[in-house]
C-alpha positions as CSV (number, residue, x, y, z in Angstrom):
1,X,140.9,-40.9,43.8
2,X,143.3,-38.6,42.1
3,X,141.0,-38.5,39.0
4,X,138.0,-37.3,40.8
5,X,138.2,-33.8,39.6
6,X,138.0,-35.2,36.1
7,X,134.3,-35.8,36.5
8,X,133.3,-32.1,37.1
9,X,135.4,-31.1,34.3
10,X,133.7,-33.7,32.1
11,X,130.3,-32.3,33.3
12,X,131.4,-28.8,32.2
13,X,132.6,-30.1,28.8
14,X,129.3,-31.9,28.3
15,X,127.5,-28.7,28.9
16,X,129.5,-26.7,26.3
17,X,128.2,-29.1,23.4
18,X,124.8,-27.5,23.7
19,X,126.1,-24.0,22.9
20,X,125.5,-22.6,19.3
21,X,128.8,-22.8,17.5
22,X,129.4,-19.0,17.5
23,X,129.3,-19.0,21.3
24,X,131.5,-22.1,21.4
25,X,134.0,-20.4,19.0
26,X,134.0,-17.3,21.1
27,X,135.0,-19.3,24.2
28,X,137.7,-21.0,22.2
29,X,139.2,-17.7,21.1
30,X,139.3,-16.4,24.6
31,X,140.9,-19.7,25.7
32,X,143.4,-19.6,22.9
33,X,144.6,-16.1,24.0
34,X,145.0,-17.2,27.5
35,X,147.1,-20.3,26.4
36,X,149.3,-18.1,24.2
37,X,149.9,-15.7,27.1
38,X,150.5,-18.3,29.9
39,X,151.5,-21.4,28.1
40,X,155.2,-20.4,27.9
41,X,156.7,-23.8,27.0
42,X,154.1,-24.5,24.1
43,X,154.4,-20.9,22.9
44,X,158.2,-21.4,22.7
45,X,157.8,-24.7,20.7
46,X,155.4,-23.0,18.3
47,X,157.5,-20.1,17.7
48,X,160.7,-22.4,17.2
49,X,158.8,-24.5,14.6
50,X,157.7,-21.3,12.7
51,X,161.3,-19.8,12.8
52,X,162.6,-23.2,11.3
53,X,159.9,-23.5,8.8
54,X,159.5,-19.9,7.7
55,X,162.9,-18.2,8.3
56,X,162.3,-15.4,5.8
57,X,159.1,-14.3,7.7
58,X,159.6,-11.5,10.1
59,X,159.6,-12.3,13.9
60,X,156.5,-10.1,14.3
61,X,154.7,-12.0,11.6
62,X,155.6,-15.3,13.1
63,X,154.3,-14.2,16.5
64,X,151.1,-13.1,14.9
65,X,150.8,-16.5,13.2
66,X,151.5,-18.3,16.4
67,X,148.7,-16.2,18.1
68,X,146.3,-17.1,15.4
69,X,147.3,-20.8,15.8
70,X,146.6,-20.8,19.5
71,X,143.1,-19.5,18.9
72,X,142.1,-22.0,16.2
73,X,143.7,-24.9,18.3
74,X,141.7,-23.9,21.3
75,X,138.5,-23.5,19.1
76,X,139.1,-27.0,17.7
77,X,139.7,-28.3,21.3
78,X,136.3,-27.1,22.5
79,X,134.7,-28.4,19.2
80,X,135.6,-31.8,20.4
81,X,132.7,-31.6,22.7
82,X,130.6,-31.7,19.7
83,X,132.5,-34.6,18.2
84,X,131.9,-36.4,21.5
85,X,128.2,-35.8,22.3
86,X,126.5,-33.8,19.5
87,X,123.9,-35.7,17.4
88,X,124.7,-37.2,14.1
89,X,122.4,-34.7,12.3
90,X,124.1,-31.7,13.9
91,X,127.6,-33.0,13.0
92,X,126.6,-33.8,9.4
93,X,125.4,-30.1,9.2
94,X,128.6,-28.7,10.7
95,X,131.2,-30.8,9.0
96,X,130.9,-30.6,5.1
97,X,132.5,-33.5,3.3
98,X,133.6,-32.9,-0.3
99,X,135.0,-35.6,-2.6
100,X,133.6,-38.5,-0.6
101,X,133.5,-40.6,-3.8
102,X,137.2,-41.0,-3.5
103,X,136.8,-43.1,-0.4
104,X,135.9,-46.0,-2.6
105,X,137.8,-47.8,-5.3
106,X,136.2,-49.6,-8.2
107,X,138.8,-52.2,-8.2
108,X,138.6,-52.9,-4.6
109,X,141.9,-51.8,-3.7
110,X,142.7,-50.8,0.0
111,X,142.6,-47.1,0.8
112,X,144.9,-45.1,3.0
113,X,143.5,-41.7,4.0
114,X,146.5,-39.5,4.3
115,X,145.5,-36.9,7.1
116,X,148.0,-34.4,8.1
117,X,148.0,-32.8,11.5
118,X,145.5,-29.8,11.1
119,X,143.3,-28.7,14.0
120,X,140.3,-30.2,12.4
121,X,141.6,-33.6,12.4
122,X,139.1,-35.1,14.8
123,X,136.1,-33.4,13.1
124,X,137.3,-35.0,9.8
125,X,137.8,-38.4,11.3
126,X,134.3,-38.5,12.9
127,X,132.7,-37.5,9.6
128,X,134.4,-40.2,7.7
129,X,133.5,-42.7,10.3
130,X,129.8,-42.0,9.3
131,X,130.6,-43.0,5.7
132,X,133.0,-46.0,5.6
133,X,134.4,-48.5,8.0
134,X,137.9,-47.3,9.2
135,X,140.9,-48.0,11.3
136,X,143.5,-45.7,12.8
137,X,146.3,-45.6,15.4
138,X,145.3,-44.5,18.8
139,X,147.5,-43.1,21.5
140,X,146.1,-43.8,24.9
141,X,145.6,-40.7,27.2
142,X,147.2,-40.5,30.7
143,X,144.0,-39.8,32.4
144,X,141.7,-42.9,32.3
145,X,138.6,-40.9,32.5
146,X,139.4,-38.9,29.4
147,X,140.9,-41.8,27.6
148,X,137.7,-43.6,27.8
149,X,135.9,-40.4,26.6
150,X,138.3,-39.9,23.6
151,X,138.2,-43.8,22.7
152,X,134.5,-44.1,22.8
153,X,134.0,-40.7,21.0
154,X,135.9,-41.9,18.0
155,X,133.7,-45.1,17.7
156,X,130.3,-43.3,18.1
157,X,129.0,-43.9,14.6
158,X,130.7,-47.1,13.5
159,X,132.9,-49.8,14.8
160,X,136.2,-47.9,14.2
161,X,139.2,-50.1,14.8
162,X,141.7,-48.3,16.9
163,X,145.3,-49.9,17.2
164,X,148.3,-48.8,19.0
165,X,151.6,-48.2,17.4
166,X,152.9,-51.3,19.1
167,X,150.6,-53.4,17.0
168,X,152.9,-52.8,13.9
169,X,152.0,-53.0,10.2
170,X,150.6,-56.5,10.4
171,X,147.3,-55.6,12.0
172,X,146.9,-52.5,10.0
173,X,147.4,-54.5,6.7
174,X,144.9,-57.2,8.0
175,X,142.3,-54.4,8.8
176,X,142.8,-52.8,5.3
177,X,142.3,-56.2,3.6
178,X,139.1,-56.6,5.4
179,X,137.9,-53.4,3.7
180,X,138.7,-50.8,6.4
181,X,140.0,-47.5,5.3
182,X,143.2,-46.6,7.2
183,X,143.1,-43.0,8.6
184,X,146.9,-42.3,8.6
185,X,148.4,-39.4,10.5
186,X,151.9,-39.1,9.0
187,X,153.7,-36.1,10.4
188,X,154.8,-36.6,14.1
189,X,158.2,-37.2,15.5
190,X,158.2,-40.6,17.2
191,X,161.9,-40.7,17.8
192,X,164.6,-42.4,15.8
193,X,163.4,-45.9,15.8
194,X,161.8,-47.0,12.4
195,X,162.4,-43.1,11.3
196,X,164.3,-41.7,8.3
197,X,165.2,-38.1,8.0
198,X,163.4,-36.2,5.3
199,X,163.2,-32.5,4.8
200,X,160.2,-30.7,6.1
201,X,160.2,-27.1,5.0
202,X,164.0,-27.6,4.4
203,X,164.7,-29.0,7.9
204,X,165.7,-32.7,8.4
205,X,162.6,-34.3,10.1
206,X,162.3,-37.7,11.7
207,X,159.6,-39.3,9.6
208,X,158.2,-42.8,9.7
209,X,158.0,-44.0,6.0
210,X,155.0,-46.3,6.8
211,X,153.0,-44.9,3.9
212,X,155.3,-46.1,1.3
213,X,155.8,-49.5,2.9
214,X,152.1,-50.0,3.3
215,X,151.4,-49.2,-0.4
216,X,154.1,-51.4,-1.5
217,X,152.8,-54.3,0.7
218,X,149.0,-53.7,-0.3
219,X,148.8,-52.0,-3.4
220,X,146.6,-49.3,-1.6
221,X,145.5,-45.9,-3.0
222,X,146.7,-42.8,-1.2
223,X,143.7,-40.5,-0.8
224,X,144.6,-37.2,1.0
225,X,142.0,-36.0,3.5
226,X,142.3,-32.3,4.6
227,X,140.3,-31.0,7.4
228,X,139.7,-27.2,7.6
229,X,138.2,-25.2,10.4
230,X,135.7,-22.5,9.0
231,X,133.4,-20.0,10.6
232,X,130.4,-22.4,9.7
233,X,132.1,-25.4,11.2
234,X,134.5,-27.6,9.2
235,X,135.3,-28.6,5.5
236,X,136.7,-32.1,5.0
237,X,138.1,-32.3,1.5
238,X,138.8,-35.8,0.1
239,X,141.2,-35.4,-2.8
240,X,141.9,-37.7,-5.7
241,X,144.3,-40.7,-5.2
242,X,147.8,-40.0,-5.9
243,X,149.3,-41.2,-9.4
244,X,152.7,-42.9,-9.7
245,X,152.9,-43.9,-6.1
246,X,155.0,-45.7,-4.8
247,X,158.0,-44.4,-6.7
248,X,161.6,-45.2,-7.0
249,X,162.4,-45.5,-3.4
250,X,161.0,-45.4,0.1
251,X,162.9,-42.1,0.7
252,X,161.6,-40.5,-2.4
253,X,158.1,-41.5,-1.4
254,X,158.5,-40.0,2.1
255,X,159.9,-36.8,0.6
256,X,156.9,-36.6,-1.8
257,X,154.5,-37.0,1.2
258,X,156.3,-34.2,3.3
259,X,156.3,-31.8,0.2
260,X,152.5,-32.5,-0.2
261,X,152.0,-31.7,3.5
262,X,154.1,-28.5,3.0
263,X,151.8,-27.5,0.2
264,X,148.6,-27.9,2.3
265,X,150.2,-26.0,5.3
266,X,150.8,-23.0,3.1
267,X,147.1,-22.7,2.3
268,X,146.2,-22.5,6.0
269,X,149.4,-22.1,8.1
270,X,147.6,-21.0,11.3
271,X,145.8,-24.4,11.4
272,X,148.7,-26.7,11.3
273,X,149.7,-28.3,14.5
274,X,152.8,-26.2,15.6
275,X,152.5,-27.2,19.2
276,X,154.3,-30.4,18.5
277,X,158.0,-30.9,18.8
278,X,158.2,-31.9,15.0
279,X,162.1,-31.6,15.0
280,X,162.8,-33.0,18.4
281,X,164.8,-35.8,17.1
282,X,168.0,-34.8,15.3
283,X,170.5,-36.4,12.9
284,X,173.7,-37.4,14.9
285,X,175.8,-34.5,15.7
286,X,173.1,-31.7,14.9
287,X,171.9,-29.3,17.6
288,X,168.8,-29.5,19.5
289,X,166.0,-27.0,18.9
290,X,164.0,-27.2,22.0
291,X,165.0,-26.8,25.6
């Protein structure tokens, strides 16, 4: 009963996917401005993150960057209606994939698609699902109506295997050995369990070192996949696999990963997911950054 209002909202979202992209993006821009103005808590999270990562940037510039982030975040949010309901033909036209040859390995090694949290993440994931069999970690939504929508949306074009974090590495390794590419989202704070503290823009950040562990266990190639929102839709760039990985230690590998993410953030800082409390977990004795 308490989720009845979800269905009218679902109907409204379904109607949005028929709009031309410029109209949808204009709505997203307006929504982003409203979210920045009235979303006090998330606005403060974004500004805190930007102050930590870009301490030499002026306060005015950081606020402008945060405003741009809210706009592209809301645009990508409404673009999910396309991911959920648009035709394959339309999505292929909107999401340009470059470097798709790197999604296959001549030697048959498993592949980990390293995909940092940029706003175009869902668009990139659906485009990859049209090309190769995949698996990823799925966090269930609190609302069961939207949980079903998101879950089914990610599996529209292929039998994508969606695992929970509680499944652990064993099921991921099994899926990779069966030929599934692992779409790995590496840069969220999941608390102190299984995390190590590695600098991210110079700030110690609780980071799960699963990338290094998976490569050491499976011999997989790490292939970065970077999704960029553009005026025409999205560009998904699949980069060549990393050389000399893993390195000397799990800590060194995780630091390399974070530095790579930093380098990509600097190319489009407004599109990184600043609304997440990336520095929520602190080393013992350190001050907290968020209320």
